[in-house]
N, C-alpha and C positions, 0 to 999 in steps of 0.2 A: 273705181270709176265705172259707172254703168254706161253701156253703149246702147245704141238704138236696137231694140229687140227685133224689129222687122228686118233691119240690115243684117243682123246676126243670122236670122233664119235664112235669108237669101245666100249669105256667104257659106253657111253650112250646106245648103242644097247644092251650090256650085261645086264645093269641095267634094261632096259625096259623088256627084255625077262625074266629075273629071277624073277622080281616082278610083271610082267604083268601090268606094269604101263602105265599111259596115258602120252601124250606129256607134258601136264601141270605139272604133278607130277615130271617128269624127269627134266623139266626146273627148277622147284623150288628146287629140290634136288641138282642140279649142279650149281645153281645160275646164270643161263643164261636165255635168252628169249626163248619163244616158237618158234619164227621164226628161231633162231639159231639151236634149236633142229631139226626142220624140214629140214633145209638146210644141217645140218650134216648127218642126216639119209637118206635123199633122193638124195643128190648130191655127198657128199664126201664119204660116206660109200661104195657105189658100186665100187668106184675106188680102195679102199684099202682092202676090205674084202667082196667079193661077197656072200659067204655062210652066213655070219652074216646078210648081207643086206636082203637076201631072207627070213630069219627067222623073222626079225623085220618088214619087209613089210607085212607079214601075220598078225602080231599083230596090226599094224597100220590100216589095212583094217578092222579087227574085231572091233577095237575101233571106227572107223568111222561108222560102221554099227550099233553099239550099242549106240552111243552118244545121239540119240533122246530119247532113253529109259531113260538114266541117267538124261537127262534134264527134262523129264516129272516127274520123281520121285522127283527131287529136287524141282520142282514147287509145287508138291502135298504136300511135307513136309513143304514147306514155308507157305502154306495157310491152313494147317491142324489145326483144333482147338486143343488147349492143352488138 
């Protein structure tokens, strides 16, 4: 069953803003791919809700700036002796 794409984009944005979630976490929560999340937030959301898009854009930029830190922490934990 297909749902309204604009509604899904808005729900994704609200979820990410409220939970300060990453794209990967949002994709897992909604059961869709990361590519779909990116397309919804970057292409579809600005057309239906510009204010929400501006808020989620800020969150996406922050997540992008911090991702190398999260990756380094994950690697450190992986190889950290017990």
